[in-house]
DRENMI-213527 format. One record per residue: residue in three letters; x, y, z of N, C-alpha, C in turn. Coordinates in Angstrom, 1 decimal. Example, Ala and Ser with C-alpha at 12.3 -4.5 7.8 and 13.67 -1.06 7.14 Angstrom:
# DRENMI-213527
+------+--------+--------+--------+--------+--------+--------+--------+--------+--------+
| type |    nc1 |    nc2 |    nc3 |   cac1 |   cac2 |   cac3 |    cc1 |    cc2 |    cc3 |
+------+--------+--------+--------+--------+--------+--------+--------+--------+--------+
|  ala |   13.2 |   -5.7 |    7.8 |   12.3 |   -4.5 |    7.8 |   13.2 |   -3.3 |    7.8 |
|  ser |   12.8 |   -2.2 |    7.1 |   13.7 |   -1.1 |    7.1 |   12.9 |    0.0 |    7.9 |
+------+--------+--------+--------+--------+--------+--------+--------+--------+--------+
//
This chain:
# DRENMI-213527
+------+--------+--------+--------+--------+--------+--------+--------+--------+--------+
| type |    nc1 |    nc2 |    nc3 |   cac1 |   cac2 |   cac3 |    cc1 |    cc2 |    cc3 |
+------+--------+--------+--------+--------+--------+--------+--------+--------+--------+
|  leu |  118.6 |  108.1 |   93.7 |  118.3 |  109.3 |   93.0 |  117.6 |  110.4 |   93.5 |
|  tyr |  118.1 |  111.5 |   93.5 |  117.2 |  112.8 |   94.4 |  116.8 |  113.8 |   93.1 |
|  leu |  115.9 |  114.3 |   93.5 |  115.6 |  115.6 |   92.3 |  115.1 |  116.8 |   93.5 |
|  arg |  115.7 |  117.6 |   93.3 |  115.7 |  118.8 |   94.2 |  115.2 |  120.1 |   93.6 |
|  asp |  114.5 |  121.2 |   94.2 |  114.2 |  122.5 |   93.6 |  114.9 |  123.6 |   94.9 |
|  gly |  116.3 |  123.7 |   94.8 |  116.7 |  124.6 |   96.3 |  116.6 |  123.6 |   97.2 |
|  asp |  115.9 |  124.0 |   98.3 |  116.1 |  123.1 |   99.4 |  115.0 |  122.2 |   99.8 |
|  gln |  114.0 |  122.3 |   98.7 |  112.8 |  121.4 |   98.5 |  113.1 |  120.0 |   97.7 |
|  ser |  112.8 |  119.0 |   98.5 |  112.9 |  117.8 |   97.9 |  111.6 |  117.5 |   97.0 |
|  leu |  111.9 |  117.4 |   95.6 |  110.5 |  117.1 |   94.6 |  110.6 |  115.6 |   94.7 |
|  asp |  111.4 |  114.6 |   94.8 |  111.2 |  113.2 |   94.8 |  112.6 |  112.6 |   94.8 |
|  arg |  112.4 |  111.3 |   95.3 |  113.7 |  110.7 |   95.2 |  113.4 |  109.0 |   95.1 |
|  asp |  114.2 |  108.2 |   94.7 |  114.2 |  107.0 |   94.4 |  115.3 |  106.1 |   95.2 |
|  val |  114.9 |  105.6 |   96.3 |  116.1 |  105.1 |   97.0 |  116.1 |  103.9 |   97.2 |
|  arg |  115.3 |  102.9 |   96.2 |  115.5 |  101.7 |   96.3 |  116.5 |  101.3 |   95.8 |
|  val |  116.9 |   99.6 |   96.2 |  118.5 |   99.3 |   96.0 |  118.0 |   98.1 |   94.8 |
|  arg |  118.1 |   98.7 |   93.4 |  117.9 |   98.0 |   92.0 |  119.0 |   98.7 |   91.6 |
|  arg |  118.8 |   98.3 |   90.1 |  119.6 |   98.8 |   88.9 |  119.3 |  100.0 |   88.1 |
|  thr |  117.8 |  100.2 |   88.3 |  117.4 |  101.7 |   87.9 |  116.6 |  102.4 |   88.9 |
|  ala |  116.2 |  103.7 |   88.6 |  115.7 |  104.5 |   89.8 |  115.1 |  105.8 |   88.7 |
|  arg |  114.0 |  106.0 |   89.6 |  113.6 |  107.2 |   88.4 |  112.6 |  108.3 |   89.4 |
|  val |  112.6 |  109.0 |   89.2 |  111.9 |  110.3 |   89.9 |  111.2 |  111.3 |   88.7 |
|  gly |  110.3 |  111.9 |   89.4 |  109.4 |  112.9 |   88.6 |  109.0 |  114.1 |   89.2 |
|  ala |  108.8 |  115.0 |   88.8 |  107.9 |  116.2 |   89.2 |  107.1 |  117.2 |   88.0 |
|  cys |  106.0 |  117.5 |   88.7 |  105.0 |  118.2 |   87.9 |  105.2 |  119.6 |   88.2 |
|  leu |  106.1 |  120.6 |   87.5 |  106.5 |  121.9 |   87.8 |  105.4 |  122.7 |   86.8 |
|  glu |  104.9 |  124.0 |   87.6 |  104.3 |  124.9 |   87.1 |  104.9 |  125.7 |   86.0 |
|  ala |  106.2 |  125.8 |   86.1 |  106.8 |  126.7 |   85.1 |  108.4 |  126.0 |   85.0 |
|  pro |  108.9 |  126.1 |   83.8 |  110.5 |  125.6 |   83.5 |  111.4 |  126.3 |   84.2 |
|  arg |  112.1 |  125.3 |   84.8 |  113.3 |  126.0 |   85.8 |  114.3 |  124.9 |   85.9 |
|  glu |  115.2 |  125.3 |   86.2 |  116.4 |  124.3 |   86.6 |  116.1 |  123.6 |   87.8 |
|  val |  116.0 |  122.5 |   88.0 |  116.4 |  121.9 |   89.2 |  117.7 |  120.8 |   89.5 |
|  glu |  117.9 |  120.3 |   90.5 |  119.1 |  119.6 |   90.7 |  118.8 |  118.2 |   90.9 |
|  leu |  119.5 |  117.4 |   90.2 |  119.3 |  115.8 |   90.1 |  120.6 |  115.4 |   90.7 |
|  met |  120.4 |  114.8 |   91.5 |  121.6 |  114.0 |   92.4 |  121.9 |  112.5 |   92.3 |
|  val |  122.7 |  111.8 |   91.7 |  122.8 |  110.5 |   91.5 |  123.7 |  109.8 |   92.4 |
|  lys |  123.6 |  108.8 |   93.3 |  124.4 |  107.9 |   94.4 |  124.3 |  106.6 |   93.6 |
|  ala |  125.5 |  106.5 |   92.7 |  125.8 |  105.3 |   92.3 |  126.9 |  104.3 |   93.4 |
|  tyr |  126.6 |  103.1 |   93.5 |  127.0 |  102.1 |   94.2 |  127.7 |  100.9 |   93.2 |
|  gly |  128.9 |  100.5 |   93.5 |  129.4 |   99.7 |   92.7 |  130.4 |  100.4 |   91.4 |
|  gln |  130.5 |   99.6 |   90.6 |  131.5 |  100.4 |   89.6 |  130.6 |  100.1 |   88.2 |
|  gly |  131.0 |  100.9 |   87.3 |  130.3 |  101.0 |   85.9 |  129.8 |  102.4 |   85.6 |
|  his |  129.0 |  102.6 |   84.6 |  128.6 |  103.3 |   83.9 |  126.9 |  103.6 |   84.3 |
|  phe |  126.6 |  104.7 |   84.0 |  125.1 |  104.9 |   84.0 |  124.4 |  105.8 |   83.0 |
|  ala |  123.3 |  105.6 |   82.7 |  122.9 |  106.8 |   81.8 |  121.6 |  107.5 |   82.7 |
|  leu |  121.7 |  108.7 |   82.1 |  120.3 |  109.7 |   82.8 |  119.4 |  109.8 |   81.5 |
|  val |  118.2 |  109.5 |   81.6 |  117.1 |  109.8 |   80.8 |  116.5 |  110.8 |   81.3 |
|  ile |  116.0 |  111.5 |   80.4 |  114.8 |  112.7 |   80.7 |  113.8 |  112.6 |   79.8 |
|  val |  112.5 |  112.3 |   80.2 |  111.6 |  112.3 |   79.5 |  110.2 |  113.3 |   80.0 |
|  asp |  109.6 |  114.0 |   79.1 |  108.2 |  114.7 |   79.1 |  107.1 |  113.7 |   79.6 |
|  ala |  106.5 |  114.0 |   80.5 |  105.4 |  113.3 |   80.8 |  104.3 |  114.0 |   79.8 |
|  pro |  103.5 |  112.7 |   79.4 |  102.2 |  113.2 |   78.5 |  101.5 |  114.7 |   79.2 |
|  pro |  100.9 |  115.2 |   78.2 |  100.2 |  116.4 |   78.6 |   99.1 |  116.0 |   79.4 |
|  ser |   98.2 |  114.9 |   79.6 |   97.2 |  114.4 |   80.3 |   97.7 |  114.3 |   81.8 |
|  ile |   99.1 |  114.2 |   82.4 |   99.3 |  114.1 |   83.6 |   99.8 |  115.5 |   84.4 |
|  thr |   99.0 |  115.8 |   85.1 |   99.3 |  117.1 |   85.6 |   99.6 |  117.1 |   87.2 |
|  glu |   99.5 |  115.9 |   87.7 |  100.0 |  115.8 |   89.1 |  101.0 |  114.8 |   89.5 |
|  val |  101.6 |  114.6 |   90.5 |  103.0 |  113.8 |   90.8 |  102.3 |  112.5 |   90.8 |
|  ala |  101.1 |  112.3 |   91.5 |  100.7 |  110.9 |   92.0 |  100.5 |  110.0 |   90.6 |
|  thr |   99.7 |  110.8 |   89.5 |   99.5 |  110.1 |   88.1 |  100.9 |  109.9 |   87.8 |
|  leu |  101.7 |  110.7 |   87.7 |  103.0 |  110.6 |   86.9 |  104.0 |  109.3 |   87.8 |
|  arg |  104.0 |  109.3 |   88.9 |  104.2 |  108.1 |   89.7 |  103.4 |  106.7 |   89.3 |
|  ala |  102.4 |  106.8 |   89.0 |  101.8 |  105.7 |   88.8 |  101.8 |  105.4 |   87.3 |
|  glu |  102.5 |  106.1 |   86.5 |  102.4 |  105.6 |   85.2 |  103.0 |  104.4 |   84.7 |
|  gly |  104.3 |  104.5 |   85.1 |  105.6 |  103.3 |   85.2 |  105.0 |  101.8 |   85.3 |
|  ala |  104.3 |  102.0 |   86.5 |  103.9 |  100.7 |   87.1 |  102.6 |  100.1 |   86.3 |
|  thr |  101.7 |  101.1 |   85.9 |  100.6 |  100.7 |   84.9 |  101.1 |  100.3 |   83.8 |
|  ala |  102.0 |  101.1 |   83.2 |  102.5 |  100.5 |   81.6 |  102.9 |   98.9 |   81.9 |
|  ala |  103.8 |   98.8 |   82.8 |  104.0 |   97.7 |   83.0 |  103.2 |   96.4 |   83.2 |
|  leu |  102.2 |   97.0 |   83.8 |  100.8 |   95.9 |   83.9 |  100.0 |   95.6 |   82.3 |
|  leu |  100.2 |   96.9 |   81.8 |   99.3 |   97.0 |   80.2 |  100.3 |   95.9 |   79.5 |
|  ala |  101.4 |   96.0 |   79.6 |  102.1 |   95.4 |   78.4 |  102.3 |   93.9 |   79.0 |
|  arg |  101.8 |   93.5 |   80.0 |  101.5 |   92.0 |   80.5 |  100.1 |   91.8 |   80.3 |
|  gly |   99.2 |   92.5 |   79.7 |   98.1 |   92.0 |   79.2 |   96.5 |   92.5 |   80.0 |
|  phe |   97.0 |   93.5 |   80.8 |   95.9 |   94.0 |   81.5 |   95.5 |   95.2 |   80.9 |
|  glu |   94.1 |   95.8 |   81.3 |   93.9 |   96.8 |   80.6 |   93.2 |   97.6 |   81.7 |
|  leu |   93.3 |   99.0 |   81.7 |   93.1 |  100.0 |   82.7 |   91.3 |  100.0 |   82.9 |
|  glu |   90.9 |   99.7 |   84.2 |   89.5 |   99.3 |   84.3 |   88.9 |  101.2 |   84.9 |
|  arg |   89.9 |  101.3 |   85.6 |   89.3 |  102.6 |   86.2 |   90.3 |  103.3 |   86.9 |
|  val |   90.0 |  104.7 |   87.5 |   91.2 |  105.2 |   88.3 |   90.5 |  106.1 |   89.2 |
|  glu |   91.1 |  106.1 |   90.5 |   90.3 |  106.6 |   91.8 |   91.3 |  107.5 |   92.1 |
|  thr |   90.9 |  108.8 |   92.7 |   92.0 |  109.7 |   93.3 |   91.2 |  109.7 |   94.9 |
|  his |   92.1 |  109.7 |   95.6 |   91.9 |  109.8 |   97.1 |   92.5 |  111.1 |   98.2 |
|  pro |   91.9 |  112.2 |   97.5 |   92.6 |  113.3 |   98.4 |   92.7 |  113.3 |  100.0 |
|  glu |   92.2 |  112.2 |  100.7 |   92.2 |  112.2 |  102.0 |   93.4 |  111.2 |  102.2 |
|  gly |   93.8 |  110.4 |  101.4 |   94.9 |  109.9 |  101.3 |   94.6 |  108.2 |  101.5 |
|  pro |   95.7 |  107.4 |  101.9 |   95.3 |  105.9 |  101.8 |   94.4 |  105.7 |  102.7 |
|  gly |   94.0 |  104.3 |  102.3 |   92.7 |  103.5 |  103.3 |   92.7 |  102.2 |  102.8 |
|  glu |   91.6 |  101.5 |  103.1 |   91.4 |  100.0 |  102.7 |   90.2 |  100.0 |  101.6 |
|  his |   90.6 |   99.4 |  100.8 |   89.6 |   99.1 |   99.7 |   89.3 |   97.5 |   99.6 |
|  gln |   88.1 |   97.1 |   98.8 |   87.8 |   96.0 |   98.6 |   87.6 |   95.7 |   97.3 |
|  val |   88.2 |   94.4 |   96.8 |   88.0 |   94.0 |   95.4 |   87.8 |   92.5 |   95.3 |
|  thr |   86.9 |   92.2 |   94.2 |   86.2 |   90.7 |   94.0 |   86.8 |   90.1 |   93.1 |
|  ile |   87.8 |   89.2 |   93.1 |   88.5 |   88.6 |   91.8 |   87.5 |   87.4 |   91.7 |
|  pro |   87.0 |   87.5 |   90.3 |   86.3 |   86.1 |   89.7 |   87.1 |   85.1 |   89.7 |
|  ala |   86.6 |   84.0 |   90.0 |   87.6 |   82.5 |   89.3 |   88.4 |   82.7 |   88.1 |
|  gly |   89.4 |   82.4 |   88.2 |   90.4 |   82.4 |   87.1 |   90.8 |   83.6 |   86.6 |
|  glu |   90.5 |   84.7 |   87.2 |   90.9 |   85.9 |   86.7 |   92.1 |   86.6 |   87.6 |
|  cys |   92.5 |   87.6 |   87.2 |   93.8 |   88.5 |   87.4 |   93.5 |   89.9 |   87.6 |
|  val |   93.9 |   90.5 |   88.6 |   93.5 |   92.0 |   88.6 |   95.1 |   92.6 |   89.0 |
|  gly |   95.1 |   93.9 |   88.3 |   96.4 |   94.6 |   88.6 |   95.7 |   95.9 |   89.5 |
|  leu |   96.2 |   96.1 |   90.2 |   96.4 |   97.2 |   91.3 |   97.6 |   98.2 |   91.5 |
|  val |   97.5 |   99.4 |   91.0 |   98.7 |  100.2 |   91.3 |   98.4 |  101.5 |   92.0 |
|  val |   99.1 |  101.7 |   93.0 |   98.8 |  103.0 |   93.9 |  100.0 |  103.9 |   93.5 |
|  ala |   99.8 |  105.0 |   93.9 |  100.8 |  106.1 |   94.0 |  100.4 |  107.3 |   94.8 |
|  gly |  101.5 |  107.9 |   95.7 |  101.1 |  109.2 |   96.3 |  101.4 |  110.4 |   95.8 |
|  asp |  100.9 |  111.1 |   96.2 |  101.5 |  112.9 |   95.7 |  102.8 |  113.1 |   96.2 |
|  val |  103.3 |  114.4 |   96.3 |  104.3 |  115.1 |   96.5 |  104.7 |  114.7 |   98.0 |
|  gly |  103.6 |  114.7 |   98.9 |  104.2 |  114.6 |  100.4 |  104.1 |  113.4 |  100.5 |
|  leu |  103.9 |  112.2 |  100.0 |  104.0 |  110.8 |  100.3 |  105.2 |  110.2 |   99.8 |
|  gln |  106.2 |  109.8 |  100.3 |  107.4 |  109.4 |   99.9 |  107.5 |  108.0 |   99.9 |
|  asp |  106.8 |  106.8 |  100.7 |  106.9 |  105.6 |  100.6 |  105.5 |  105.3 |  100.7 |
|  ile |  105.0 |  104.2 |  100.2 |  103.7 |  103.9 |  100.1 |  103.6 |  102.1 |  100.0 |
|  asp |  102.9 |  101.4 |  100.8 |  102.7 |   99.8 |  100.6 |  101.5 |   99.5 |  100.3 |
|  leu |  101.4 |   98.4 |   99.4 |  100.3 |   97.7 |   99.3 |   99.8 |   96.5 |   99.8 |
|  val |   99.2 |   95.9 |  100.2 |   98.9 |   95.0 |  100.8 |   97.7 |   94.1 |  100.7 |
|  ala |   97.5 |   93.0 |  100.0 |   96.0 |   92.3 |   99.7 |   96.0 |   91.0 |  100.8 |
|  val |   94.9 |   91.1 |  101.4 |   94.5 |   89.7 |  102.4 |   93.3 |   89.1 |  101.7 |
|  asp |   93.3 |   88.0 |  101.9 |   92.0 |   87.3 |  101.9 |   90.7 |   87.1 |  102.9 |
|  gly |   90.2 |   86.5 |  102.6 |   88.9 |   86.3 |  103.8 |   89.3 |   85.7 |  105.1 |
|  ala |   90.6 |   84.9 |  105.1 |   91.0 |   84.2 |  106.3 |   91.9 |   85.1 |  106.6 |
|  gly |   92.3 |   86.3 |  106.3 |   93.5 |   87.1 |  106.7 |   94.7 |   86.7 |  106.3 |
|  glu |   95.0 |   85.9 |  105.2 |   96.2 |   85.5 |  104.7 |   96.5 |   86.4 |  103.7 |
|  arg |   97.9 |   86.8 |  103.4 |   98.5 |   88.0 |  102.6 |   98.5 |   87.1 |  101.2 |
|  val |   97.9 |   87.8 |  100.3 |   97.8 |   87.1 |   98.9 |   98.7 |   87.8 |   98.2 |
|  ala |   99.3 |   89.0 |   98.3 |  100.1 |   89.8 |   97.5 |  100.3 |   91.0 |   98.1 |
|  ser |  101.7 |   91.6 |   98.0 |  102.1 |   92.9 |   98.5 |  103.2 |   93.4 |   97.5 |
|  asp |  103.4 |   95.0 |   98.0 |  104.5 |   95.4 |   97.4 |  104.8 |   96.5 |   98.7 |
|  thr |  105.7 |   96.3 |   99.2 |  106.3 |   96.8 |  100.4 |  107.7 |   97.8 |  100.2 |
|  gly |  108.0 |   97.7 |   98.8 |  109.3 |   98.3 |   98.6 |  109.5 |   99.8 |   99.2 |
|  pro |  110.7 |  100.4 |   99.0 |  110.7 |  101.9 |   99.7 |  110.7 |  102.8 |   98.4 |
|  ala |  109.2 |  103.2 |   98.2 |  109.1 |  103.8 |   96.7 |  107.7 |  104.7 |   97.1 |
|  pro |  107.3 |  105.6 |   96.4 |  105.9 |  106.3 |   96.6 |  104.9 |  105.9 |   95.7 |
|  trp |  105.1 |  104.6 |   95.3 |  104.3 |  103.8 |   94.0 |  104.7 |  102.1 |   94.7 |
|  ala |  103.2 |  101.6 |   94.2 |  103.4 |  100.3 |   94.6 |  102.2 |   99.5 |   93.8 |
|  ser |  102.7 |   98.4 |   93.1 |  101.7 |   97.5 |   92.2 |  101.8 |   96.2 |   92.9 |
|  ile |  100.7 |   95.6 |   92.8 |  100.3 |   94.0 |   92.8 |   99.3 |   93.6 |   91.7 |
|  ala |   99.5 |   92.3 |   91.6 |   98.5 |   91.4 |   90.4 |   98.0 |   90.3 |   90.9 |
|  pro |   97.2 |   90.2 |   92.0 |   97.0 |   88.8 |   92.4 |   95.9 |   88.3 |   91.4 |
|  cys |   95.9 |   86.6 |   91.3 |   95.2 |   86.0 |   90.6 |   94.0 |   85.3 |   91.4 |
|  ala |   93.0 |   84.5 |   91.4 |   92.1 |   83.7 |   92.0 |   92.2 |   82.4 |   91.1 |
|  asp |   92.0 |   81.2 |   91.8 |   91.6 |   80.2 |   91.5 |   90.2 |   79.8 |   91.6 |
|  val |   89.8 |   80.3 |   93.1 |   88.2 |   80.4 |   93.1 |   87.9 |   81.9 |   93.4 |
|  glu |   86.9 |   82.1 |   93.1 |   86.3 |   83.5 |   93.6 |   86.5 |   84.2 |   94.6 |
|  thr |   87.3 |   85.1 |   94.9 |   87.5 |   85.6 |   96.2 |   87.5 |   86.9 |   96.4 |
|  glu |   87.0 |   87.6 |   97.5 |   87.1 |   89.1 |   97.9 |   88.6 |   89.2 |   98.8 |
|  leu |   89.2 |   90.5 |   98.4 |   89.9 |   90.6 |   99.2 |   90.2 |   92.1 |   99.4 |
|  ser |   90.9 |   92.2 |  100.3 |   90.9 |   93.3 |  101.3 |   92.3 |   94.1 |  100.9 |
|  val |   92.3 |   95.2 |  100.4 |   93.5 |   95.6 |   99.7 |   93.7 |   97.1 |  100.7 |
|  glu |   94.8 |   97.0 |  101.4 |   95.0 |   98.2 |  102.2 |   96.4 |   99.0 |  101.6 |
|  val |   96.2 |  100.1 |  101.5 |   97.0 |  101.2 |  101.2 |   97.8 |  101.9 |  102.5 |
|  val |   98.9 |  101.4 |  102.5 |   99.6 |  101.9 |  103.7 |  100.4 |  103.2 |  103.7 |
|  pro |  100.7 |  104.2 |  104.2 |  101.6 |  105.3 |  104.0 |  102.7 |  104.7 |  105.3 |
|  tyr |  103.9 |  104.8 |  104.4 |  105.0 |  104.2 |  105.6 |  105.9 |  105.4 |  105.8 |
|  arg |  106.1 |  106.8 |  104.9 |  106.9 |  107.9 |  105.3 |  106.0 |  109.3 |  104.3 |
|  gly |  105.3 |  109.9 |  105.2 |  104.9 |  111.1 |  104.5 |  103.3 |  110.8 |  104.4 |
|  asp |  102.6 |  111.8 |  103.8 |  101.0 |  111.8 |  103.8 |  100.9 |  112.3 |  102.4 |
|  gly |   99.5 |  112.5 |  102.2 |   98.9 |  113.0 |  101.1 |   98.3 |  112.4 |  100.3 |
|  ala |   97.6 |  112.9 |   99.3 |   96.6 |  111.9 |   98.2 |   97.4 |  111.2 |   97.5 |
|  val |   96.4 |  109.9 |   97.2 |   97.0 |  108.8 |   96.4 |   96.0 |  108.8 |   95.2 |
|  val |   96.7 |  108.1 |   94.1 |   95.5 |  107.5 |   93.0 |   95.8 |  106.2 |   93.0 |
|  leu |   94.8 |  105.3 |   92.6 |   94.6 |  104.0 |   92.7 |   94.1 |  103.5 |   91.2 |
|  his |   94.9 |  102.8 |   90.6 |   94.6 |  102.4 |   89.4 |   94.3 |  101.1 |   89.1 |
|  trp |   92.8 |  100.8 |   89.0 |   92.6 |   99.2 |   88.8 |   92.6 |   98.4 |   87.2 |
|  leu |   93.0 |   97.5 |   87.4 |   93.2 |   97.0 |   86.0 |   92.6 |   95.5 |   86.4 |
|  arg |   92.4 |   94.9 |   84.8 |   91.9 |   93.5 |   84.7 |   92.6 |   93.1 |   83.4 |
|  arg |   93.1 |   91.7 |   83.7 |   93.4 |   91.2 |   82.8 |   93.0 |   90.8 |   81.6 |
|  arg |   93.1 |   91.1 |   80.4 |   92.1 |   90.7 |   79.2 |   92.2 |   89.1 |   79.1 |
|  ser |   91.1 |   88.8 |   78.6 |   90.7 |   87.5 |   78.4 |   91.5 |   87.1 |   77.2 |
|  ala |   91.5 |   85.6 |   77.0 |   92.6 |   85.0 |   75.9 |   91.9 |   85.4 |   74.6 |
|  gln |   90.6 |   85.8 |   74.4 |   89.9 |   86.3 |   73.2 |   90.4 |   87.6 |   73.0 |
|  glu |   90.6 |   88.5 |   73.9 |   90.8 |   90.0 |   73.6 |   92.3 |   90.4 |   73.5 |
|  gln |   93.5 |   88.9 |   74.0 |   94.9 |   89.2 |   73.7 |   95.0 |   89.3 |   72.2 |
|  pro |   96.2 |   90.4 |   71.7 |   96.5 |   90.4 |   70.5 |   97.3 |   89.2 |   70.0 |
+------+--------+--------+--------+--------+--------+--------+--------+--------+--------+
//
């Protein structure tokens, strides 16, 4: 799925999956081109949805879907960080018996981003390395552990937004 404005690529989703999504934050209404490359046989549907008014940049728009999926699984948003300098390495401590959710998304210039978490022994605990401008992981800990979380740009560069989530306790679950 490709979204273009004239000769400029606004967004694309080239993952090999049954669904694809693209998005853009335009300063003024105008026509843009949407190109679908469907493989196989069958029908497809296009759905166009306006972003909530609070979303004003592409990175937050890209993070929205992955964050919503974690919220639906019982996580709650703890904090949001914006890193104008781009990707980097972050530390997170997971208390014993808890799970955390991490969502990272790149702004317009970042077309593919990977998210990798390793423990103190250097073992990969969780990763999302698909070809998309966002990634999410939700590692859990049997014992308290500190993770090194690396946000790696694979294609492109630019600012990133990082959503930190924690799983609600059983008492807080609806």
